[in-house]
Every structure is written in C-alpha cells, then in structure tokens.
C-alpha positions as CSV (number, residue, x, y, z in Angstrom):
1,M,-1.0,17.6,-16.6
2,I,0.1,18.1,-13.0
3,Y,-0.3,14.8,-11.2
4,F,-1.2,14.9,-7.5
5,D,-2.7,11.4,-7.2
6,Q,0.4,9.5,-6.2
7,A,-1.3,7.7,-3.3
8,A,-3.4,5.8,-6.0
9,S,-0.5,5.1,-8.4
10,S,2.9,6.8,-8.8
11,F,3.5,8.7,-12.0
12,P,5.5,9.2,-14.0
13,K,7.6,6.0,-13.8
14,P,11.4,6.0,-14.0
15,Q,12.7,5.4,-17.5
16,E,14.5,2.3,-16.1
17,V,11.1,0.7,-15.5
18,V,9.9,1.3,-19.1
19,Q,13.2,-0.1,-20.4
20,A,13.1,-3.2,-18.2
21,M,9.6,-4.0,-19.2
22,T,10.3,-3.4,-22.9
23,E,13.4,-5.6,-22.7
24,V,11.3,-8.5,-21.4
25,M,8.7,-8.1,-24.1
26,T,11.2,-7.9,-26.9
27,E,14.1,-10.2,-25.7
28,Y,12.9,-12.9,-23.3
29,G,9.2,-12.9,-22.9
30,A,8.9,-16.6,-22.0
31,N,7.3,-18.3,-19.0
32,P,9.6,-18.3,-16.0
33,G,10.2,-21.7,-14.4
34,R,8.1,-23.4,-17.1
35,G,10.9,-24.7,-19.3
36,G,14.6,-25.4,-19.5
37,H,15.4,-23.3,-22.5
38,A,17.5,-20.1,-22.4
39,L,14.5,-17.7,-22.5
40,S,12.7,-19.4,-19.7
41,R,15.8,-19.5,-17.6
42,R,16.5,-15.8,-18.2
43,A,12.9,-14.9,-17.2
44,N,13.2,-17.0,-14.1
45,D,16.5,-15.3,-13.2
46,T,14.7,-12.0,-13.2
47,I,12.0,-13.4,-10.9
48,I,14.6,-14.8,-8.5
49,Q,16.6,-11.6,-8.5
50,T,13.5,-9.5,-7.7
51,R,12.6,-11.9,-4.8
52,E,16.1,-11.5,-3.4
53,Q,16.2,-7.7,-3.8
54,L,12.8,-7.3,-2.1
55,A,13.7,-9.6,0.8
56,D,16.9,-7.6,1.4
57,F,15.1,-4.3,1.1
58,F,12.5,-5.2,3.7
59,G,14.9,-6.9,6.2
60,F,13.8,-10.5,5.5
61,D,16.0,-13.6,5.2
62,Y,14.0,-15.9,3.0
63,P,13.6,-14.8,-0.6
64,E,11.6,-17.9,-1.5
65,R,8.8,-16.6,0.8
66,V,8.4,-13.5,-1.2
67,C,5.3,-14.2,-3.2
68,F,4.1,-12.2,-6.1
69,T,0.4,-11.1,-6.6
70,T,-1.4,-8.8,-8.9
71,N,-1.7,-6.0,-6.4
72,A,-1.8,-5.3,-2.6
73,T,-5.5,-6.2,-2.6
74,A,-4.7,-9.7,-3.7
75,A,-1.9,-9.9,-1.2
76,L,-4.1,-8.9,1.7
77,N,-6.9,-11.2,0.6
78,Q,-4.4,-14.1,0.5
79,A,-3.1,-13.2,4.0
80,I,-6.5,-12.9,5.5
81,K,-8.6,-15.6,3.8
82,G,-5.6,-18.0,3.7
83,F,-5.1,-17.8,7.5
84,E,-6.3,-20.7,9.6
85,F,-9.1,-18.8,11.4
86,A,-11.7,-20.6,13.5
87,E,-15.1,-19.5,14.6
88,G,-14.8,-17.0,17.5
89,D,-11.2,-15.9,16.7
90,H,-10.7,-12.2,17.1
91,V,-8.9,-9.7,14.8
92,L,-7.8,-6.3,15.9
93,T,-7.4,-3.6,13.3
94,T,-7.8,0.2,13.0
95,S,-10.2,2.8,11.8
96,Y,-7.9,3.8,8.9
97,E,-8.0,0.5,7.1
98,H,-8.6,0.4,3.3
99,N,-11.5,-1.7,2.0
100,S,-8.9,-4.2,0.9
101,V,-8.6,-5.1,4.6
102,R,-12.1,-4.3,5.8
103,R,-14.1,-6.2,3.1
104,P,-12.1,-9.5,3.4
105,L,-12.5,-9.2,7.2
106,E,-16.3,-8.7,6.9
107,Y,-16.4,-11.7,4.5
108,M,-14.6,-13.8,7.1
109,K,-17.1,-12.6,9.8
110,K,-19.9,-14.1,7.7
111,A,-18.1,-17.1,6.4
112,I,-16.2,-18.3,9.5
113,G,-17.7,-16.3,12.3
114,I,-14.6,-14.4,13.4
115,E,-14.9,-11.2,15.5
116,V,-13.4,-7.9,14.3
117,D,-12.7,-4.7,16.2
118,Y,-11.8,-1.5,14.3
119,L,-10.0,0.6,16.9
120,N,-10.4,4.3,16.4
121,I,-6.9,5.7,16.6
122,G,-7.9,9.3,16.0
123,E,-6.3,12.0,13.9
124,A,-3.3,12.9,16.1
125,E,0.1,11.4,15.3
126,D,0.5,10.4,19.0
127,F,-0.1,6.7,19.1
128,D,-1.9,5.4,22.3
129,R,0.0,2.3,22.9
130,E,-1.9,1.5,26.1
131,A,-5.3,1.8,24.4
132,F,-4.1,-0.6,21.6
133,R,-2.8,-3.0,24.2
134,Q,-6.1,-3.0,26.1
135,A,-8.0,-3.7,22.8
136,I,-6.1,-7.1,22.5
137,Q,-8.3,-9.9,23.7
138,P,-7.4,-13.5,24.8
139,N,-8.8,-14.8,21.5
140,T,-7.0,-12.3,19.3
141,K,-5.3,-14.3,16.5
142,M,-4.3,-11.5,14.2
143,I,-3.5,-7.8,14.3
144,I,-3.7,-5.9,11.0
145,V,-2.6,-2.3,10.5
146,S,-2.2,0.0,7.6
147,H,1.3,1.5,8.1
148,G,0.2,4.7,6.5
149,S,-3.3,6.0,5.9
150,N,-4.2,6.6,2.2
151,L,-6.6,9.3,3.4
152,T,-4.7,11.4,6.0
153,G,-1.2,10.1,5.7
154,N,-1.3,9.2,9.4
155,I,1.7,6.9,10.2
156,V,1.2,4.1,12.6
157,P,4.3,2.9,14.6
158,I,4.4,-0.7,13.4
159,D,7.5,-1.4,15.5
160,V,5.5,-0.7,18.7
161,I,2.6,-2.8,17.5
162,G,4.9,-5.6,16.3
163,E,6.4,-5.7,19.8
164,L,2.9,-6.0,21.4
165,A,2.0,-8.7,18.9
166,K,5.2,-10.7,19.6
167,Q,4.7,-10.5,23.3
168,K,1.2,-12.0,22.9
169,G,2.1,-14.5,20.2
170,I,-0.3,-12.9,17.7
171,T,0.2,-12.9,14.0
172,F,1.0,-9.4,12.7
173,L,-0.1,-8.3,9.2
174,V,1.1,-5.0,7.9
175,D,-0.5,-3.2,4.9
176,A,2.4,-1.2,3.5
177,S,0.5,0.1,0.4
178,Q,1.3,3.7,1.2
179,T,4.7,3.3,2.8
180,A,6.7,0.6,0.8
181,G,9.4,2.6,-0.9
182,I,8.9,5.7,1.2
183,L,9.4,4.7,4.9
184,P,12.0,2.2,6.2
185,I,10.4,-1.2,6.9
186,H,12.4,-4.0,8.5
187,M,10.3,-7.2,9.0
188,R,12.7,-8.9,11.4
189,E,13.3,-5.8,13.6
190,M,9.6,-4.8,13.6
191,G,8.2,-8.2,14.3
192,I,6.1,-8.4,11.1
193,D,4.8,-11.8,10.2
194,L,3.0,-10.9,6.9
195,L,3.8,-7.8,4.8
196,A,1.6,-6.8,1.8
197,F,2.3,-4.0,-0.6
198,P,1.8,-3.0,-4.3
199,G,4.5,-2.5,-6.8
200,H,2.9,0.5,-8.5
201,K,3.0,3.1,-5.7
202,G,6.1,4.1,-3.7
203,L,8.2,1.4,-5.3
204,L,7.6,3.1,-8.7
205,G,6.9,-0.1,-10.5
206,P,4.0,-0.8,-12.9
207,Q,0.4,-1.5,-12.1
208,G,-0.6,-5.2,-11.9
209,T,2.2,-6.0,-9.5
210,G,2.0,-6.8,-5.7
211,V,3.8,-8.8,-3.1
212,L,3.0,-10.8,0.0
213,I,6.0,-11.6,2.1
214,V,5.2,-14.6,4.3
215,G,7.3,-14.8,7.5
216,E,9.2,-17.9,8.6
217,G,6.8,-20.4,10.2
218,M,3.7,-18.8,8.7
219,E,1.4,-21.2,6.8
220,L,-1.3,-20.0,4.5
221,N,-3.9,-21.9,2.5
222,P,-3.7,-20.8,-1.2
223,L,-6.7,-18.9,-2.7
224,Y,-5.8,-20.3,-6.1
225,H,-4.9,-23.8,-7.2
226,G,-3.2,-24.8,-10.5
227,G,0.0,-25.0,-12.4
228,T,3.1,-24.0,-10.5
229,G,5.8,-25.1,-13.0
230,S,7.1,-27.8,-10.6
231,S,5.8,-30.7,-8.7
232,S,3.4,-31.3,-11.6
233,E,2.9,-34.9,-10.5
234,L,1.1,-33.9,-7.3
235,I,-2.7,-33.9,-7.2
236,G,-2.8,-31.1,-4.7
237,Q,-1.0,-27.8,-4.4
238,P,2.7,-28.0,-3.4
239,D,3.5,-27.2,0.2
240,Q,6.7,-25.2,-0.4
241,L,6.8,-21.5,-1.0
242,P,6.6,-19.6,-3.3
243,E,4.9,-22.2,-5.5
244,R,2.1,-22.8,-3.0
245,L,0.8,-19.3,-3.4
246,E,1.7,-18.6,-7.0
247,S,-0.4,-20.7,-9.4
248,G,-0.3,-19.7,-13.0
249,T,2.1,-17.7,-15.1
250,L,3.8,-14.8,-13.3
251,N,3.8,-11.2,-14.7
252,T,7.4,-11.2,-15.8
253,P,7.3,-7.8,-17.5
254,G,5.7,-6.3,-14.5
255,I,8.1,-7.9,-12.0
256,A,11.0,-6.8,-14.1
257,G,9.6,-3.3,-14.0
258,L,9.2,-3.6,-10.2
259,L,12.8,-4.6,-9.9
260,A,13.8,-1.5,-11.9
261,G,11.5,0.7,-9.8
262,L,13.1,-0.7,-6.6
263,G,16.5,0.1,-8.1
264,A,15.4,3.7,-8.7
265,V,14.1,4.0,-5.1
266,K,17.4,2.8,-3.8
267,K,19.3,5.2,-6.0
268,M,17.3,8.2,-4.8
269,G,17.4,6.9,-1.2
270,L,14.5,6.6,1.2
271,L,15.7,9.5,3.3
272,E,15.9,11.9,0.3
273,I,12.5,10.7,-1.0
274,R,10.9,11.3,2.5
275,K,12.5,14.7,2.9
276,H,11.3,15.8,-0.5
277,E,7.8,14.7,0.0
278,Q,7.7,16.2,3.5
279,K,8.8,19.6,2.1
280,L,6.1,19.6,-0.6
281,T,3.5,18.4,1.9
282,E,4.3,21.2,4.3
283,M,4.1,23.7,1.5
284,L,0.7,22.4,0.5
285,I,-0.7,22.4,4.0
286,N,0.5,25.8,4.8
287,G,-0.8,27.2,1.5
288,L,-4.2,25.6,1.9
289,K,-4.7,26.8,5.4
290,Q,-4.3,30.4,4.3
291,I,-7.3,30.1,2.0
292,E,-10.7,31.0,3.5
293,Y,-13.4,28.2,3.4
294,V,-10.8,25.5,3.0
295,F,-10.4,22.8,5.7
296,V,-7.4,20.5,5.9
297,Y,-7.5,17.2,7.7
298,G,-4.9,15.0,9.2
299,P,-1.9,15.1,11.6
300,A,1.1,17.4,11.4
301,E,3.5,14.5,10.9
302,R,2.3,12.5,7.9
303,L,3.0,10.9,4.6
304,G,2.6,13.1,1.4
305,V,-1.2,12.8,1.6
306,I,-3.4,15.9,2.2
307,P,-7.2,15.7,2.2
308,F,-9.2,18.9,2.2
309,T,-12.7,20.2,1.7
310,I,-14.1,23.6,0.6
311,E,-17.1,24.7,2.6
312,G,-20.3,24.2,0.6
313,I,-18.6,22.8,-2.5
314,D,-19.0,19.1,-3.5
315,A,-15.6,17.3,-3.4
316,Q,-16.2,15.7,-6.8
317,E,-17.0,19.1,-8.3
318,I,-13.7,20.5,-7.1
319,A,-11.8,17.5,-8.6
320,I,-13.6,18.0,-11.9
321,I,-12.7,21.7,-12.0
322,L,-9.1,21.0,-11.2
323,D,-9.0,18.4,-13.9
324,Q,-10.8,20.2,-16.7
325,H,-9.8,23.8,-16.1
326,Y,-6.3,23.5,-14.6
327,Q,-5.1,20.0,-15.8
328,I,-4.4,19.0,-12.2
329,A,-5.1,15.3,-11.3
330,V,-6.4,14.7,-7.8
331,R,-8.7,12.1,-6.1
332,A,-12.1,12.9,-4.6
333,G,-14.7,10.9,-2.7
334,L,-14.3,8.3,0.0
335,H,-11.0,6.8,-1.2
336,C,-12.0,3.2,-0.5
337,T,-11.7,4.0,3.2
338,P,-15.1,4.8,4.7
339,L,-13.9,4.1,8.2
340,G,-11.2,6.7,7.7
341,H,-13.7,9.3,6.7
342,E,-15.8,8.4,9.7
343,T,-12.7,9.0,11.8
344,I,-12.1,12.5,10.4
345,G,-15.8,13.4,10.1
346,T,-16.1,13.6,6.3
347,S,-18.3,10.5,5.7
348,S,-21.2,12.5,4.3
349,T,-19.1,14.8,2.1
350,G,-16.0,12.9,1.1
351,A,-12.9,15.0,0.5
352,V,-10.4,16.0,-2.1
353,R,-7.0,14.3,-1.7
354,L,-3.7,15.7,-2.9
355,S,-0.8,13.3,-2.8
356,V,2.8,13.9,-3.7
357,G,5.6,11.8,-5.0
358,P,9.4,12.0,-5.7
359,Y,8.9,13.6,-9.1
360,N,6.5,16.4,-8.0
361,T,8.0,19.9,-7.8
362,E,7.6,23.1,-5.8
363,D,6.4,24.9,-8.9
364,E,3.5,22.4,-9.2
365,V,2.6,22.9,-5.5
366,H,2.4,26.7,-6.1
367,K,0.1,26.1,-9.2
368,V,-2.2,23.8,-7.2
369,I,-2.6,26.4,-4.4
370,E,-3.2,29.2,-6.9
371,A,-5.9,27.0,-8.6
372,I,-7.7,26.4,-5.3
373,E,-7.5,30.1,-4.5
374,E,-9.2,30.9,-7.8
375,I,-11.9,28.2,-7.3
376,V,-12.7,29.7,-3.8
377,E,-12.7,33.2,-5.3
378,G,-15.0,32.1,-8.0
379,Y,-17.5,30.7,-5.6
380,F,-17.3,33.2,-2.7
381,G,-15.6,36.3,-4.1
C-alpha cells in the first residue's frame, strides 16, 4: 500500500514509537501520579519528561501548563468552550478552519451568544495583514487560526497574527494540527496564548494523543471534572495546571509513543522534513498539472497537501479506484472543512487529497501520477 493520507494520520510510525509504547505495556503500565510505588513513579516520569520536551520544542517556559488530551479536537474544544466568553463577545477566525474549530464556535454562538466572523483569506499565499487587522472589532476576545490548511496546505503567518493580537490584547489560539512537527513554532516569539495539536500527525506519535499548551496567565474552565491524582480532599476541581484540565487516567502508552515520535522528528530535523515534503509536493503538483482534465488547487508555497479534481469524475470514485486497483491510500470528500471547500470552489464536488510525509518517496510519487494518468485515459481516452 502506498500511503498518501499523511494529513489525516502519519504512517508508518518510527520504530522507536512502537518500542516505547510496548515498553510501557510490558514493563511499567501503571497509573502515573496515582501511587507512590516504583511503577507509578516511572510512568509519571515519562509524562513529566514529555511535558518538558514538548514545552522546549514549542518555545514555552512552563511544562506544567502542557496539558494532554485525546486529540487536537479535544484540545480545541477545551480552549474554546473553557474560555470565559460573555454574550456579545467576538471571535475572528478564517475560512480554512477545520470543523474542530467551527463546530465548537457555532455551539458557543447558540449557548452563549458570541459573534463569529470567518474571514475569507483566499487561495494565494500572500497574507493580507491589513484586511485581517480591519476585521478585528472592539469586542474581539479571541483570534483562532489554523496554522496550515488540511485542504490546500495554505500556511498562515501566525507570527504576524500573533503580533496583531498582542497589540490589541486579544487571546490568540493556534490550531497546529497540520504543522506541529513540520514547521517551526515558538509560542513566546509568535505571541501564541493557546496552542493545540495532535500527536498522531507531524509529530509521528500514535492516535489518541493530543496536547493543549496553555500560556502563562491564561485561565480555562475544565470540560471534565474528576480524579486528578492529587488534591483529592477538594470538592471541586484543583486550580493548578495541568491537573485542572486532566481528569482521569492519562494515556501513558500513547504519551510515551508521542515522546518517541518527537525524538524521531528532532533526529530528522524540521528543516530536512520540510525540504523533503516540499520536493515531493512540487513533483506531485507538476505531474498532475500535465494531465488533461485534472485541476489542482491551492497556493504555490504550501504544506505537503495537494487537493485535485478530475473533470466529470466523482472524487470518491477516484479514491476508490486508487485504493482498490492501485493500492494507493488517499482522502476524498470535504475533509471536515466545508468552509475551505467554499473558499476554493469545490463545495459541491469535494476533492481528492494527496498528502505526503517524511517517509514517502519519489518512486511513490511517480506511481501515483502514473495511476491518475491511467484513470484519466480510461475515462477520456
């Protein structure tokens, strides 16, 4: 199987990830922070080490404010629903947001009465700073942006937006689902107050892992209440982080795998990962654009994400043919981002998405292009 669905979940995983998770399950699979015995302490040491490594990797000084979740969706829900919004507060976000941002915001519109603007930032890589600045209102309390689009690979300059947010005293939430482990992110330098990302994509960790990093001075109401392993005498949820946002037993095997994935990313280097993915992306785009009836969407400068359509052929049908006849895994449909499809004009048809990762090869790119050429030839030849 040739795997070109890296934007959904990276695969294959580094061997270190498999080994780290196996080690937890076979050697110290106890509850972290829930006991004083040796196995519990070892599990807790793994959790602490992962917090410290993630904080350092993302330019953050407070490891205790690195909070684990089950995925980026949970992290984004915690950041949005846990924020102290009042009726009439305004949120500014973009037309490329995933449903993991849009749906919580639409819920808050109904539940609290907040106002939300989805600014159309277009397909070009040139970011209109002035248009974004003008979209900020006096009652804007939060700005939310997806650092990289899961549909087109469009990269948003979060440093520019972070500066605007800081000037206005607005909380800045970044969805780094497509960029954590691929592009450099430095919370302190970029003015990021809340950073959400999954462990199972660019960080090469396992599914079922996610992180919300809560900036200094940020206070969130927890979505879950329960056991935290400490302060058990309290009737209410503890005030300190990370316990306030981490009720219940943590996914120690998954977090250990995430730590190992982070180590693999560091070993390869962000620059080398980016260069490799850019090269494969350019090859795919150039190859697809040579095929008649094929339309490629998105900016020139992008992540390793390439959506395309074939004139007159259903996107799902193309994906099925690639899967069943060529053993090539892709993603077709609306990709949980209907606003993004509205932006590029594919709402009614959807698109086929190819997405690359650090373990994809040039030979695989050639095979994908050849397969699509054959599909087009079969329909129009």
